[in-house]
N, C-alpha and C positions, 0 to 999 in steps of 0.2 A: 504494500500500500504506500501511497505517497503522503507522508506526514510532513507538514511545513515546519521548518526550523525558525522560531521567532528570534528576532535580533534586537530591535529597539522599540520602546525603552526596555532595557535589560530587566530581568526578573528581580523585583524588590527595589528597583531604582526610584529616585524621586523625579517627578516631572514638575516643571515650574511654569508651564503654560496650560491653560484650560482647553487648548486646542493642540494636544501633543501629536507629534508625528510618529507613525508606526512603520516598522520595516521588518521584512522577513526574507528568508532565502527563496530563491526562484525554484519552482518545480517545473522541470522540462515537460512539455505537453499540456500544461495547464492553460485553459482558455481564459480563466479569470480566477479571482480569489474571493472568499467570503470571510468577513471579519465580524466578530461580536465583541462588544465591550459591556461589562456588567459591574454592578456594585456588590455582587455576591459571588462566592467562589463556584457555586454550582450552576451559574448562569440562568437561574430561575427568573431573574429580572434582567431584561436587556435594556441598557441605556441607549445603545445605538448598534445597528447592524447594517451591513451592506454586502450584497453578493455581486456587485457590478464593478469590482476593482480589477482593472486590467494589469496594472503594474504591481511590483512587489513592495509597494509602500502606499500610504495614504495618511491623511490628517483628520483628526477628529473635527467634525463640521461645526461651523459657527451657528448654523440654524438647522432645524430638522432633526435635532437629537436632544436628549435630556442634557442640560448643562452639567458639567462636572464641578464639584465643589472642593474648595481647599480643605486640607486636613482629612481627606477621605482616601481609602484604598480602593483601587479598581482592578479588574481582571480582564484580560483579553486573550482571544485565541483566533486562529485562522485555519481555514482548510482550502485546498485546491479544488477547483471545479473544472470539469471537462465541458464539452459542448452540450451534453445531455444530462449529466449527473455528476456527483462529487467523485473525485479521484481517490479520496481517502477520508479518514476521520479528521475531526478538529485536532489541532496540536494540543499538547498539554498547556494549560494556561500560564501566562506570566502575570505578575501583579506589579502595580506601580502605585506610589503615593503621590498625591497632588499637593504641592506647596505653593503658597502665595508669597514666598519670601522675596521673589524677584519682581513683584509688582510695585511700581513706583508710587510713593505717596507724595502728593503735591503740597508745597508750603504756601505759596501765594503768588499773585493775588487771587483770592477766593471770595466770590460774592461781595466784592468791594470795588471802588473806583480806583483805577490806576493813577499814579502821580502825574503821568505825562502820556503823550502819544507814542513814546518809545518805552513801553513798560519793561520792567525788570522781573523776570520769572525765576522762581527757585523751587527746589524739591529736595527730598531726602535721599541720601546716597544708597546705592545697592552694591553690596560687596560682590566683586567679580564683574562689574560692568566696566567696559572700556570707554563707552560713550553713551550719550542719551540723545534721542530724537524728540525734539519739541515741535508740536504741530498746533497751529492756531487756525480756527475756523469760524465761520459766521453762523454755524448751526451746532446744536448739541450732539448730533450724531457724527460730527467731525468729517462730514462728506464734502462740504464746500470749503476747501482749504484755502486760506489766505497766505499762509507762510509756514514753512517747515525748515528746520535747521538742525544740524548735529552739534552737540556740545560735549566737550571733554570734561567739563566741570558740572557741578549740580546747580548751575544758574546760567541764565542767558538773557541778554537784553535784546529787545526788538531792534532790528537793524534799520538804520536811517536809509539804507539803499533798498529796503523791502517796500512793497506797496504801502503808501501812507494809510494809517488808520483814521477813520472818521471820528468826529466828536460825538459824544453822547450815545454810543451804541454798545450793545452787549456782545461780547465775544466769548469763545470757548477754547479751551486748551487742554492738551493731553501730552504725557511724556511716556516713552518706552525705553527700557534699558537694553543696550546692545553689547555684543562681545567684540573682540578685536577684528572679526571679519564682517562686522555690520549686521550680524544676525541677532534677532531679538532673543533675550534670555528669559523673558517673563511676559506676563500680560501687560497691556497698556494700563496706565493709571486710570482711576475714575476721571471723568471729565470735570474740569474746573471752569467757572465762569467769572467774568469781571466786566465792569463798564469802563469805557474810556471817559476822560473828563469832558464836560459839556462845552468847555471853551470860554465860559464867561469870566473866569478868574484872570485869564491872560489879558483880556480886554481891559479889566480894571487896572492891572499893573501898567499897561501901556498908556492909559490916559489918566492914571492916578497922579497925586501930587508929586 
């Protein structure tokens, strides 16, 4: 029988993203693979399954599956499928623990007005991070991106060469920790929001005594 050899995440390893990548050894003659992920060792509850995987790797989906929770253990196994039926049983399961230790926590500005139109952003460090990517958007889902930059420190100021921010608007920001190759090592932070100054102060200073 063709039993798949699981590779990543290794058995008992810690995953630091709630969309972990899975990888296993190739089975010659397999048309595709079926994966199941469960929160119980006997797979009586399935968090996510897919039998349409062509390659020997996949990623836990961001939608269409039960979300994985930090501090929990999960189990996964894979079997090879032929054109008509399975080529063998599911592999012995591997387990992994999900940790939120690499999810960035924002420091500020949070739900406040920035001091200027070149705001200064800061967040708390993640050990093992080589850099951080800061993204600023006009919507809370961070889909309409205004500005994105990589920072080697745990702070970054909005660049004067970036698109100018308007006065009196609400903006949203998020940070993700990266390794030396630029790959994310954890989940993106929660989304922070802030308001830009409305501009009236500057006018007072200009025309003041």
